[in-house]
N, C-alpha and C positions, 0 to 999 in steps of 0.2 A: 369492178374490172376483173376479168378472169386473169389468173396468174400466168406468167410466162412459163414456157416449158423449156427446160434446159437439158441438153445431153449430158452424159457423165463427163465427157471431155470438156464441155463448156463450164461445168461446175468446177472441175479441177483448175482450169485456166483462171476463172474468176476468183477462186480461193487464193491462188498465187498472186494475182493482180492485187487483191486486197491486202496481201502481205507485202506489197510494194516491191515485188520482184521485177527485174527487167525482162524484156522479151528473151534475151539470151539465157538468163537464168531459168526462166519458165521452160523454154525449149529443152535445155539440158536436163532439168529435173524430170520432165515428162518423156525424155528419150525421143524427141522429134526434132526435125530441122526447123530453123527459124522461118523458112518459107511456109512449112506446114502450119506452124503456129500462127503466122500472119493470115493464112487462109481461114483458120478457125475463128480468129478474132474478127476478120472482115465479115464472115458469114454471121457471126453473133450480132455484130452491129447492124447489118442489113435486116436480119430477121426480126430484131426487136426495135428497129428504127432508133438506134442510139448513135451518138457521134463522138464519144470519148471513152477512155478507160474509166475515168471517174464516174461518168453517167452509168456505164455498164455495171460497175461494182455497186453503186448506190441502188440501182434498180434491182439487182440481185438480192441485196440485203433487205430492201423494202419488201420484195416479193416473198422472200424466205420467212419473213416475220408476219406475213399476211397483211401488210400495209399497202395502200394504193400507191402506185408509182406516179409521182407528179408528172403532168403532161409535158412540162418543159424539158424533161429528160428524154422524152420519146420523139423529139424532133430530129430531123436529119441535119440540122445546123441552126445557126442563129437566125432569128426571124425579127422583122422590124417591130418596134414598139408602137402602140397606137399613138396617134398625134394627140397632143394635149388639147383639151377643150378650150375653145376661145371664150374669154370672159364676156358676159352679156353686159352691155352698157345700156342703161336706162335712157329713154328718149328725153326724160326730164333733165338729165345732166347736160344735154347738148344745147 
């Protein structure tokens, strides 16, 4: 899998997210408004098909260490699990 490409601002935001900073703290540290921060985060999620801060940080860490990002992180939200296989009953038992 080819690595994600991050802008300088996205890397700054991801670094601060990884440090468990709130949106308000990140915006203040970067000198931007909360609205601008939200725009950056939303664009990051859409571009990389992520659905949470945790998934974004995990994908960034995996990517920065040359690891494949698990597919489950790249979904736009929860997806249904496959139905369990039905047990096969031998005709001899019937």
